[in-house]
The first five atom37 places (N, CA, C, CB, O) and aatype in JSON, in Angstrom:
{
  "aatype": [12, 11, 13, 15, 13, 0, 8, 2, 2, 9, 2, 19, 11, 3, 10, 3, 11, 15, 10, 0, 13, 18, 11, 6, 0, 10, 10, 10, 6, 6, 15, 1, 1, 10, 6, 3, 14, 15, 7, 0, 13, 16, 10, 19, 18, 10, 11, 15, 14, 18, 16, 0, 8, 6, 10, 6, 10, 16, 17, 10, 1, 3, 17, 3, 1, 14, 18, 2, 10, 7, 3, 2, 6, 13, 8, 10, 0, 13, 18, 19, 3, 3, 18, 6, 0, 0, 10, 11, 11, 8, 11, 6, 12, 7, 19, 19, 0, 18, 6, 2, 0, 3, 12, 7, 9, 18, 13, 19, 0, 3, 14, 3, 7, 18, 17, 16, 6, 9, 9, 14, 0, 7, 11, 18],
  "atom_mask": [
    [1, 1, 1, 1, 1],
    [1, 1, 1, 1, 1],
    [1, 1, 1, 1, 1],
    [1, 1, 1, 1, 1],
    [1, 1, 1, 1, 1],
    [1, 1, 1, 1, 1],
    [1, 1, 1, 1, 1],
    [1, 1, 1, 1, 1],
    [1, 1, 1, 1, 1],
    [1, 1, 1, 1, 1],
    [1, 1, 1, 1, 1],
    [1, 1, 1, 1, 1],
    [1, 1, 1, 1, 1],
    [1, 1, 1, 1, 1],
    [1, 1, 1, 1, 1],
    [1, 1, 1, 1, 1],
    [1, 1, 1, 1, 1],
    [1, 1, 1, 1, 1],
    [1, 1, 1, 1, 1],
    [1, 1, 1, 1, 1],
    [1, 1, 1, 1, 1],
    [1, 1, 1, 1, 1],
    [1, 1, 1, 1, 1],
    [1, 1, 1, 1, 1],
    [1, 1, 1, 1, 1],
    [1, 1, 1, 1, 1],
    [1, 1, 1, 1, 1],
    [1, 1, 1, 1, 1],
    [1, 1, 1, 1, 1],
    [1, 1, 1, 1, 1],
    [1, 1, 1, 1, 1],
    [1, 1, 1, 1, 1],
    [1, 1, 1, 1, 1],
    [1, 1, 1, 1, 1],
    [1, 1, 1, 1, 1],
    [1, 1, 1, 1, 1],
    [1, 1, 1, 1, 1],
    [1, 1, 1, 1, 1],
    [1, 1, 1, 0, 1],
    [1, 1, 1, 1, 1],
    [1, 1, 1, 1, 1],
    [1, 1, 1, 1, 1],
    [1, 1, 1, 1, 1],
    [1, 1, 1, 1, 1],
    [1, 1, 1, 1, 1],
    [1, 1, 1, 1, 1],
    [1, 1, 1, 1, 1],
    [1, 1, 1, 1, 1],
    [1, 1, 1, 1, 1],
    [1, 1, 1, 1, 1],
    [1, 1, 1, 1, 1],
    [1, 1, 1, 1, 1],
    [1, 1, 1, 1, 1],
    [1, 1, 1, 1, 1],
    [1, 1, 1, 1, 1],
    [1, 1, 1, 1, 1],
    [1, 1, 1, 1, 1],
    [1, 1, 1, 1, 1],
    [1, 1, 1, 1, 1],
    [1, 1, 1, 1, 1],
    [1, 1, 1, 1, 1],
    [1, 1, 1, 1, 1],
    [1, 1, 1, 1, 1],
    [1, 1, 1, 1, 1],
    [1, 1, 1, 1, 1],
    [1, 1, 1, 1, 1],
    [1, 1, 1, 1, 1],
    [1, 1, 1, 1, 1],
    [1, 1, 1, 1, 1],
    [1, 1, 1, 0, 1],
    [1, 1, 1, 1, 1],
    [1, 1, 1, 1, 1],
    [1, 1, 1, 1, 1],
    [1, 1, 1, 1, 1],
    [1, 1, 1, 1, 1],
    [1, 1, 1, 1, 1],
    [1, 1, 1, 1, 1],
    [1, 1, 1, 1, 1],
    [1, 1, 1, 1, 1],
    [1, 1, 1, 1, 1],
    [1, 1, 1, 1, 1],
    [1, 1, 1, 1, 1],
    [1, 1, 1, 1, 1],
    [1, 1, 1, 1, 1],
    [1, 1, 1, 1, 1],
    [1, 1, 1, 1, 1],
    [1, 1, 1, 1, 1],
    [1, 1, 1, 1, 1],
    [1, 1, 1, 1, 1],
    [1, 1, 1, 1, 1],
    [1, 1, 1, 1, 1],
    [1, 1, 1, 1, 1],
    [1, 1, 1, 1, 1],
    [1, 1, 1, 0, 1],
    [1, 1, 1, 1, 1],
    [1, 1, 1, 1, 1],
    [1, 1, 1, 1, 1],
    [1, 1, 1, 1, 1],
    [1, 1, 1, 1, 1],
    [1, 1, 1, 1, 1],
    [1, 1, 1, 1, 1],
    [1, 1, 1, 1, 1],
    [1, 1, 1, 1, 1],
    [1, 1, 1, 0, 1],
    [1, 1, 1, 1, 1],
    [1, 1, 1, 1, 1],
    [1, 1, 1, 1, 1],
    [1, 1, 1, 1, 1],
    [1, 1, 1, 1, 1],
    [1, 1, 1, 1, 1],
    [1, 1, 1, 1, 1],
    [1, 1, 1, 1, 1],
    [1, 1, 1, 0, 1],
    [1, 1, 1, 1, 1],
    [1, 1, 1, 1, 1],
    [1, 1, 1, 1, 1],
    [1, 1, 1, 1, 1],
    [1, 1, 1, 1, 1],
    [1, 1, 1, 1, 1],
    [1, 1, 1, 1, 1],
    [1, 1, 1, 1, 1],
    [1, 1, 1, 0, 1],
    [1, 1, 1, 1, 1],
    [1, 1, 1, 1, 1]
  ],
  "atom_positions": [
    [[131.98, 118.55, 247.36], [131.24, 118.92, 246.17], [130.19, 119.95, 246.57], [130.58, 117.67, 245.5], [129.46, 119.75, 247.54]],
    [[130.11, 121.04, 245.83], [129.15, 122.11, 246.11], [128.35, 122.42, 244.85], [129.86, 123.38, 246.63], [128.91, 122.53, 243.76]],
    [[127.06, 122.56, 245.02], [126.19, 122.96, 243.93], [125.54, 124.29, 244.29], [125.11, 121.86, 243.63], [125.19, 124.52, 245.45]],
    [[125.38, 125.15, 243.32], [124.64, 126.39, 243.54], [123.82, 126.68, 242.28], [125.61, 127.58, 243.88], [124.22, 126.32, 241.17]],
    [[122.69, 127.33, 242.47], [121.85, 127.66, 241.32], [122.57, 128.61, 240.38], [120.53, 128.28, 241.78], [123.24, 129.54, 240.81]],
    [[122.43, 128.36, 239.09], [122.96, 129.24, 238.05], [121.82, 130.05, 237.44], [123.71, 128.42, 236.96], [121.85, 131.28, 237.44]],
    [[120.82, 129.34, 236.91], [119.69, 130.02, 236.29], [118.5, 129.07, 236.16], [120.08, 130.58, 234.92], [118.64, 127.86, 236.3]],
    [[117.35, 129.65, 235.89], [116.17, 128.91, 235.44], [115.91, 129.35, 234.02], [114.91, 129.17, 236.37], [116.21, 130.49, 233.65]],
    [[115.36, 128.45, 233.22], [115.08, 128.75, 231.82], [113.59, 128.64, 231.55], [115.86, 127.8, 230.9], [112.91, 127.76, 232.08]],
    [[113.09, 129.55, 230.73], [111.76, 129.42, 230.15], [111.87, 129.79, 228.67], [110.72, 130.33, 230.89], [112.68, 130.62, 228.28]],
    [[111.04, 129.16, 227.86], [110.99, 129.47, 226.44], [109.92, 130.52, 226.23], [110.71, 128.19, 225.59], [108.85, 130.47, 226.84]],
    [[110.2, 131.48, 225.34], [109.26, 132.57, 225.09], [108.99, 132.69, 223.6], [109.82, 133.9, 225.64], [109.88, 132.47, 222.77]],
    [[107.76, 133.04, 223.27], [107.37, 133.16, 221.87], [107.79, 134.51, 221.28], [105.87, 132.97, 221.72], [108.26, 134.56, 220.14]],
    [[107.61, 135.58, 222.04], [107.96, 136.93, 221.57], [109.0, 137.5, 222.52], [106.69, 137.86, 221.47], [108.66, 137.98, 223.61]],
    [[110.26, 137.46, 222.12], [111.36, 137.87, 223.0], [111.23, 139.33, 223.44], [112.69, 137.66, 222.3], [111.46, 139.63, 224.61]],
    [[110.87, 140.22, 222.54], [110.77, 141.63, 222.9], [109.67, 141.87, 223.94], [110.48, 142.47, 221.64], [109.88, 142.63, 224.89]],
    [[108.51, 141.23, 223.77], [107.44, 141.38, 224.75], [107.87, 140.83, 226.11], [106.17, 140.66, 224.28], [107.58, 141.44, 227.14]],
    [[108.55, 139.71, 226.11], [108.99, 139.1, 227.36], [110.04, 139.97, 228.05], [109.55, 137.7, 227.12], [109.98, 140.16, 229.26]],
    [[110.99, 140.5, 227.28], [112.0, 141.38, 227.87], [111.35, 142.61, 228.49], [113.03, 141.8, 226.81], [111.73, 143.03, 229.58]],
    [[110.38, 143.18, 227.8], [109.69, 144.36, 228.33], [108.94, 144.02, 229.61], [108.72, 144.93, 227.28], [108.94, 144.81, 230.56]],
    [[108.29, 142.87, 229.63], [107.55, 142.45, 230.83], [108.49, 142.3, 232.02], [106.81, 141.12, 230.58], [108.23, 142.89, 233.08]],
    [[109.56, 141.54, 231.87], [110.45, 141.28, 233.0], [111.18, 142.54, 233.47], [111.47, 140.2, 232.62], [111.51, 142.67, 234.65]],
    [[111.41, 143.46, 232.56], [112.03, 144.74, 232.96], [111.04, 145.57, 233.75], [112.51, 145.52, 231.71], [111.37, 146.1, 234.82]],
    [[109.81, 145.71, 233.24], [108.82, 146.56, 233.92], [108.28, 145.91, 235.19], [107.67, 146.87, 232.97], [108.19, 146.56, 236.23]],
    [[107.92, 144.64, 235.12], [107.26, 143.99, 236.26], [108.21, 143.64, 237.39], [106.56, 142.76, 235.8], [107.85, 143.77, 238.56]],
    [[109.43, 143.18, 237.05], [110.34, 142.67, 238.08], [111.7, 143.37, 238.1], [110.55, 141.2, 237.88], [112.59, 142.98, 238.86]],
    [[111.85, 144.4, 237.27], [113.07, 145.21, 237.22], [114.32, 144.4, 236.88], [113.27, 145.9, 238.55], [115.42, 144.72, 237.33]],
    [[114.15, 143.35, 236.08], [115.28, 142.54, 235.65], [115.96, 143.2, 234.45], [114.83, 141.1, 235.3], [115.3, 143.79, 233.6]],
    [[117.27, 143.08, 234.41], [118.07, 143.66, 233.33], [118.81, 142.56, 232.58], [119.06, 144.7, 233.88], [119.21, 141.55, 233.17]],
    [[118.98, 142.76, 231.29], [119.74, 141.8, 230.49], [121.19, 141.82, 230.94], [119.62, 142.12, 228.97], [121.82, 142.88, 231.0]],
    [[121.73, 140.63, 231.25], [123.13, 140.55, 231.67], [124.02, 140.02, 230.54], [123.26, 139.65, 232.9], [125.2, 140.36, 230.46]],
    [[123.45, 139.2, 229.69], [124.21, 138.7, 228.53], [123.24, 138.06, 227.56], [125.31, 137.7, 228.96], [122.09, 137.77, 227.88]],
    [[123.76, 137.84, 226.34], [122.94, 137.29, 225.27], [123.81, 136.39, 224.41], [122.29, 138.42, 224.4], [124.95, 136.72, 224.1]],
    [[123.26, 135.26, 224.05], [123.94, 134.34, 223.13], [123.03, 134.11, 221.93], [124.3, 132.98, 223.83], [121.88, 133.7, 222.08]],
    [[123.57, 134.38, 220.75], [122.77, 134.21, 219.54], [123.41, 133.13, 218.68], [122.64, 135.54, 218.76], [124.61, 133.17, 218.39]],
    [[122.6, 132.18, 218.28], [123.07, 131.13, 217.39], [123.46, 131.75, 216.06], [121.97, 130.03, 217.19], [122.71, 132.57, 215.52]],
    [[124.63, 131.39, 215.51], [125.06, 131.99, 214.24], [124.05, 131.82, 213.1], [126.37, 131.38, 213.82], [123.97, 132.67, 212.22]],
    [[123.28, 130.74, 213.11], [122.3, 130.52, 212.05], [121.01, 131.31, 212.3], [121.98, 129.04, 211.93], [120.15, 131.39, 211.42]],
    [[120.86, 131.9, 213.5], [119.65, 132.62, 213.84], [118.53, 131.73, 214.36], [0.0, 0.0, 0.0], [117.42, 132.19, 214.57]],
    [[118.82, 130.45, 214.57], [117.79, 129.5, 215.01], [117.29, 129.76, 216.43], [118.32, 128.1, 214.92], [116.15, 129.45, 216.75]],
    [[118.14, 130.33, 217.27], [117.71, 130.6, 218.64], [118.52, 131.75, 219.24], [117.84, 129.35, 219.51], [119.61, 132.07, 218.78]],
    [[117.95, 132.34, 220.25], [118.62, 133.38, 221.04], [118.38, 133.07, 222.5], [118.1, 134.82, 220.67], [117.26, 132.73, 222.9]],
    [[119.43, 133.17, 223.3], [119.33, 133.03, 224.75], [119.63, 134.39, 225.37], [120.31, 131.92, 225.29], [120.66, 135.0, 225.08]],
    [[118.74, 134.85, 226.24], [118.95, 136.12, 226.92], [118.88, 135.84, 228.42], [117.89, 137.2, 226.48], [117.91, 135.25, 228.92]],
    [[119.9, 136.27, 229.13], [119.98, 136.08, 230.58], [119.62, 137.39, 231.27], [121.39, 135.6, 231.01], [120.15, 138.45, 230.94]],
    [[118.71, 137.29, 232.23], [118.24, 138.44, 232.98], [118.65, 138.31, 234.44], [116.72, 138.6, 232.86], [118.67, 137.22, 235.0]],
    [[118.99, 139.45, 235.04], [119.44, 139.47, 236.44], [118.75, 140.58, 237.21], [120.96, 139.63, 236.52], [118.39, 141.63, 236.67]],
    [[118.6, 140.3, 238.48], [118.22, 141.32, 239.45], [119.53, 141.81, 240.07], [117.21, 140.76, 240.54], [120.46, 141.01, 240.23]],
    [[119.63, 143.08, 240.43], [120.86, 143.53, 241.08], [121.01, 142.99, 242.5], [120.89, 145.04, 241.12], [122.03, 143.22, 243.15]],
    [[119.99, 142.26, 242.98], [120.0, 141.81, 244.37], [120.29, 140.33, 244.55], [118.68, 142.11, 245.0], [120.26, 139.82, 245.67]],
    [[120.58, 139.62, 243.45], [120.87, 138.19, 243.55], [121.74, 137.77, 242.37], [119.57, 137.36, 243.59], [121.74, 138.41, 241.32]],
    [[122.48, 136.69, 242.54], [123.32, 136.17, 241.46], [122.53, 135.27, 240.51], [124.5, 135.41, 242.03], [122.98, 135.02, 239.39]],
    [[121.39, 134.79, 240.93], [120.58, 133.88, 240.13], [120.07, 134.59, 238.88], [119.4, 133.33, 240.97], [119.71, 135.77, 238.94]],
    [[120.03, 133.88, 237.76], [119.58, 134.47, 236.51], [118.35, 133.75, 235.97], [120.7, 134.45, 235.47], [118.1, 132.59, 236.28]],
    [[117.6, 134.47, 235.16], [116.5, 133.89, 234.39], [116.95, 133.88, 232.94], [115.16, 134.69, 234.59], [117.29, 134.91, 232.37]],
    [[116.95, 132.7, 232.34], [117.33, 132.55, 230.94], [116.06, 132.46, 230.1], [118.24, 131.29, 230.72], [115.22, 131.59, 230.32]],
    [[115.92, 133.37, 229.14], [114.82, 133.32, 228.18], [115.35, 132.72, 226.89], [114.21, 134.74, 227.94], [116.36, 133.17, 226.36]],
    [[114.69, 131.7, 226.4], [115.07, 131.07, 225.14], [114.02, 131.39, 224.09], [115.22, 129.53, 225.3], [112.84, 131.1, 224.26]],
    [[114.46, 132.0, 223.0], [113.6, 132.28, 221.87], [114.04, 131.38, 220.71], [113.65, 133.8, 221.47], [115.21, 131.34, 220.36]],
    [[113.07, 130.66, 220.13], [113.33, 129.77, 219.0], [112.68, 130.36, 217.74], [112.78, 128.34, 219.29], [111.47, 130.56, 217.7]],
    [[113.49, 130.62, 216.74], [113.02, 131.27, 215.5], [111.84, 130.54, 214.87], [114.16, 131.37, 214.5], [110.9, 131.18, 214.4]],
    [[111.88, 129.23, 214.83], [110.88, 128.47, 214.1], [109.68, 128.05, 214.96], [111.51, 127.25, 213.51], [108.81, 127.33, 214.48]],
    [[109.62, 128.5, 216.19], [108.48, 128.16, 217.04], [107.32, 129.06, 216.65], [108.82, 128.31, 218.56], [107.44, 130.28, 216.71]],
    [[106.19, 128.48, 216.24], [105.1, 129.27, 215.66], [103.79, 129.21, 216.44], [104.85, 128.81, 214.27], [102.75, 129.6, 215.91]],
    [[103.83, 128.72, 217.67], [102.59, 128.58, 218.43], [102.87, 128.87, 219.91], [101.98, 127.16, 218.25], [104.02, 128.82, 220.34]],
    [[101.83, 129.17, 220.68], [102.04, 129.38, 222.12], [102.58, 128.1, 222.76], [100.72, 129.81, 222.81], [102.3, 126.99, 222.3]],
    [[103.35, 128.26, 223.81], [103.87, 127.1, 224.54], [102.77, 126.46, 225.36], [105.05, 127.5, 225.44], [101.94, 127.15, 225.95]],
    [[102.77, 125.13, 225.39], [101.82, 124.38, 226.2], [102.39, 124.3, 227.61], [101.54, 122.94, 225.61], [103.38, 123.6, 227.84]],
    [[101.79, 125.01, 228.53], [102.3, 125.05, 229.9], [101.66, 123.99, 230.79], [102.08, 126.42, 230.5], [101.86, 124.0, 232.0]],
    [[100.88, 123.09, 230.19], [100.26, 122.03, 230.98], [99.37, 122.63, 232.06], [0.0, 0.0, 0.0], [98.56, 123.51, 231.8]],
    [[99.53, 122.15, 233.26], [98.75, 122.67, 234.39], [99.39, 123.91, 234.99], [98.58, 121.6, 235.45], [98.87, 124.46, 235.97]],
    [[100.51, 124.36, 234.45], [101.21, 125.56, 234.88], [101.51, 125.53, 236.38], [100.4, 126.79, 234.54], [101.34, 126.54, 237.06]],
    [[101.95, 124.39, 236.87], [102.3, 124.28, 238.28], [103.73, 124.75, 238.55], [102.14, 122.84, 238.75], [104.08, 125.0, 239.7]],
    [[104.54, 124.88, 237.52], [105.9, 125.41, 237.65], [105.8, 126.92, 237.8], [106.79, 125.02, 236.42], [104.99, 127.55, 237.12]],
    [[106.6, 127.5, 238.67], [106.65, 128.95, 238.75], [107.97, 129.42, 239.34], [105.48, 129.48, 239.59], [108.68, 128.67, 240.02]],
    [[108.28, 130.68, 239.07], [109.41, 131.37, 239.68], [108.86, 132.06, 240.93], [110.09, 132.39, 238.69], [107.65, 132.18, 241.08]],
    [[109.75, 132.5, 241.81], [109.31, 133.26, 242.99], [110.32, 134.35, 243.29], [109.14, 132.32, 244.21], [111.53, 134.14, 243.2]],
    [[109.81, 135.52, 243.63], [110.64, 136.66, 243.99], [110.18, 137.22, 245.33], [110.58, 137.75, 242.9], [108.98, 137.34, 245.58]],
    [[111.15, 137.55, 246.19], [110.86, 138.34, 247.38], [110.84, 139.8, 246.96], [111.92, 138.1, 248.52], [111.56, 140.2, 246.04]],
    [[110.0, 140.59, 247.62], [109.96, 142.03, 247.35], [109.93, 142.77, 248.69], [108.72, 142.41, 246.47], [109.25, 142.36, 249.63]],
    [[110.66, 143.87, 248.75], [110.75, 144.61, 250.01], [109.53, 145.5, 250.26], [112.01, 145.46, 250.02], [109.24, 145.82, 251.41]],
    [[108.81, 145.91, 249.22], [107.61, 146.72, 249.39], [106.46, 146.0, 248.68], [107.81, 148.17, 248.82], [106.12, 146.3, 247.53]],
    [[105.87, 145.06, 249.4], [104.84, 144.19, 248.85], [103.64, 145.0, 248.33], [104.38, 143.19, 249.9], [103.17, 144.76, 247.22]],
    [[103.15, 145.94, 249.13], [101.96, 146.71, 248.74], [102.21, 147.52, 247.47], [101.54, 147.64, 249.88], [101.34, 147.59, 246.6]],
    [[103.37, 148.13, 247.35], [103.7, 148.9, 246.14], [103.81, 147.98, 244.92], [105.02, 149.69, 246.34], [103.37, 148.34, 243.83]],
    [[104.4, 146.8, 245.13], [104.52, 145.85, 244.02], [103.15, 145.37, 243.56], [105.39, 144.64, 244.43], [102.87, 145.32, 242.36]],
    [[102.29, 145.03, 244.52], [100.95, 144.56, 244.18], [100.19, 145.66, 243.43], [100.17, 144.14, 245.45], [99.51, 145.38, 242.44]],
    [[100.28, 146.89, 243.89], [99.62, 148.01, 243.21], [100.13, 148.15, 241.78], [99.86, 149.33, 243.99], [99.34, 148.29, 240.85]],
    [[101.45, 148.11, 241.62], [102.05, 148.24, 240.27], [101.57, 147.11, 239.36], [103.59, 148.22, 240.36], [101.18, 147.36, 238.22]],
    [[101.59, 145.88, 239.85], [101.2, 144.74, 239.02], [99.71, 144.75, 238.7], [101.57, 143.44, 239.72], [99.3, 144.31, 237.62]],
    [[98.88, 145.24, 239.63], [97.45, 145.39, 239.31], [97.27, 146.45, 238.22], [96.64, 145.78, 240.59], [96.46, 146.26, 237.31]],
    [[98.01, 147.55, 238.31], [97.93, 148.58, 237.28], [98.38, 148.06, 235.92], [98.78, 149.79, 237.67], [97.85, 148.45, 234.88]],
    [[99.37, 147.16, 235.93], [99.84, 146.55, 234.68], [98.85, 145.51, 234.15], [101.21, 145.9, 234.89], [98.93, 145.13, 232.98]],
    [[97.93, 145.05, 235.0], [96.96, 144.03, 234.59], [97.55, 142.64, 234.49], [0.0, 0.0, 0.0], [97.07, 141.82, 233.7]],
    [[98.6, 142.34, 235.29], [99.29, 141.06, 235.16], [99.09, 140.14, 236.37], [100.75, 141.29, 234.95], [99.67, 139.05, 236.41]],
    [[98.3, 140.56, 237.36], [98.07, 139.69, 238.52], [97.18, 138.53, 238.07], [97.41, 140.49, 239.71], [96.04, 138.73, 237.65]],
    [[97.71, 137.31, 238.18], [96.99, 136.12, 237.74], [96.22, 135.48, 238.89], [97.94, 135.11, 237.13], [95.18, 134.86, 238.67]],
    [[96.74, 135.61, 240.11], [96.1, 135.0, 241.27], [96.63, 135.68, 242.52], [96.37, 133.46, 241.33], [97.82, 135.93, 242.66]],
    [[95.72, 135.98, 243.42], [96.11, 136.6, 244.69], [95.57, 135.75, 245.83], [95.58, 138.07, 244.78], [94.39, 135.4, 245.85]],
    [[96.43, 135.43, 246.79], [96.02, 134.69, 247.99], [96.24, 135.63, 249.18], [96.83, 133.33, 248.15], [97.31, 135.65, 249.78]],
    [[95.21, 136.4, 249.5], [95.32, 137.39, 250.57], [95.58, 136.72, 251.92], [94.04, 138.22, 250.65], [96.27, 137.29, 252.77]],
    [[95.03, 135.52, 252.13], [95.24, 134.82, 253.41], [96.72, 134.5, 253.63], [94.42, 133.53, 253.45], [97.21, 134.6, 254.75]],
    [[97.41, 134.12, 252.57], [98.84, 133.81, 252.68], [99.7, 135.06, 252.5], [99.22, 132.76, 251.64], [100.88, 135.05, 252.86]],
    [[99.13, 136.13, 251.94], [99.89, 137.35, 251.71], [100.84, 137.23, 250.53], [0.0, 0.0, 0.0], [101.94, 137.79, 250.56]],
    [[100.42, 136.51, 249.49], [101.23, 136.33, 248.27], [100.33, 136.54, 247.06], [101.9, 134.92, 248.23], [99.1, 136.53, 247.17]],
    [[100.95, 136.73, 245.91], [100.21, 136.75, 244.66], [101.14, 136.3, 243.54], [99.63, 138.16, 244.37], [102.35, 136.17, 243.72]],
    [[100.55, 136.06, 242.38], [101.28, 135.62, 241.2], [101.0, 136.58, 240.05], [100.89, 134.16, 240.81], [99.88, 137.06, 239.9]],
    [[102.02, 136.85, 239.25], [101.85, 137.59, 238.01], [102.09, 136.64, 236.85], [102.82, 138.81, 237.93], [102.82, 135.66, 236.98]],
    [[101.46, 136.92, 235.72], [101.62, 136.1, 234.52], [102.35, 136.91, 233.45], [100.25, 135.6, 233.99], [102.01, 138.06, 233.2]],
    [[103.36, 136.29, 232.84], [104.11, 136.96, 231.77], [103.38, 136.8, 230.44], [105.56, 136.4, 231.67], [102.34, 136.14, 230.41]],
    [[103.89, 137.35, 229.34], [103.19, 137.27, 228.05], [102.94, 135.84, 227.55], [103.96, 138.01, 227.03], [102.04, 135.62, 226.74]],
    [[103.75, 134.87, 228.01], [103.54, 133.49, 227.6], [102.68, 132.71, 228.58], [104.88, 132.79, 227.43], [102.37, 131.54, 228.33]],
    [[102.28, 133.33, 229.68], [101.45, 132.66, 230.66], [102.2, 132.04, 231.82], [0.0, 0.0, 0.0], [101.59, 131.41, 232.69]],
    [[103.54, 132.19, 231.87], [104.3, 131.69, 233.01], [103.98, 132.53, 234.23], [105.82, 131.71, 232.71], [103.84, 133.75, 234.13]],
    [[103.86, 131.89, 235.37], [103.55, 132.6, 236.61], [104.8, 132.84, 237.43], [102.53, 131.82, 237.42], [105.72, 132.01, 237.45]],
    [[104.83, 133.98, 238.09], [105.89, 134.31, 239.05], [105.21, 134.7, 240.36], [106.81, 135.48, 238.52], [104.33, 135.55, 240.4]],
    [[105.63, 134.05, 241.43], [105.09, 134.31, 242.76], [105.81, 135.51, 243.37], [105.22, 133.06, 243.67], [107.03, 135.63, 243.29]],
    [[105.04, 136.39, 243.98], [105.59, 137.55, 244.66], [105.34, 137.37, 246.15], [104.96, 138.9, 244.13], [104.2, 137.19, 246.6]],
    [[106.45, 137.41, 246.92], [106.41, 137.12, 248.36], [107.0, 138.3, 249.12], [107.19, 135.82, 248.68], [108.05, 138.82, 248.74]],
    [[106.34, 138.74, 250.19], [106.95, 139.8, 251.01], [108.3, 139.32, 251.56], [106.0, 140.2, 252.18], [108.42, 138.18, 252.02]],
    [[109.3, 140.19, 251.53], [110.63, 139.83, 252.03], [110.52, 139.34, 253.47], [111.6, 141.04, 251.93], [109.82, 139.94, 254.29]],
    [[111.22, 138.26, 253.75], [111.24, 137.71, 255.1], [110.12, 136.74, 255.4], [0.0, 0.0, 0.0], [110.08, 136.15, 256.48]],
    [[109.21, 136.54, 254.45], [108.09, 135.62, 254.66], [108.36, 134.34, 253.88], [106.73, 136.26, 254.22], [108.89, 134.39, 252.77]],
    [[108.0, 133.22, 254.45], [108.15, 131.9, 253.85], [109.6, 131.59, 253.57], [107.34, 131.81, 252.57], [109.92, 130.51, 253.06]]
  ]
}
């Protein structure tokens, strides 16, 4: 028996804002989309060209408030080959939520407040 990761899911309030964030901040591209025939929800799968793992964004038509992320201890993580350039870009975008210079990592926050950890390639 073999298991492999397929995707992680997060729910988003504004699908267009989230798609723009993940495209600009992490260079993710839409790989496929599933739309409920009634319009109640849309699932959008995003991919990096460097991995098979996907991020699934779920948009719910009737959701009318920000998502409660609790203590926001859940996060995604990405390796990046040019850490300094990524950090500069994310600071310019104003999305760096936390930087740990001692560990050499930082986190960006998406429009819904979800954090993504940015790690230099080959570290951790």
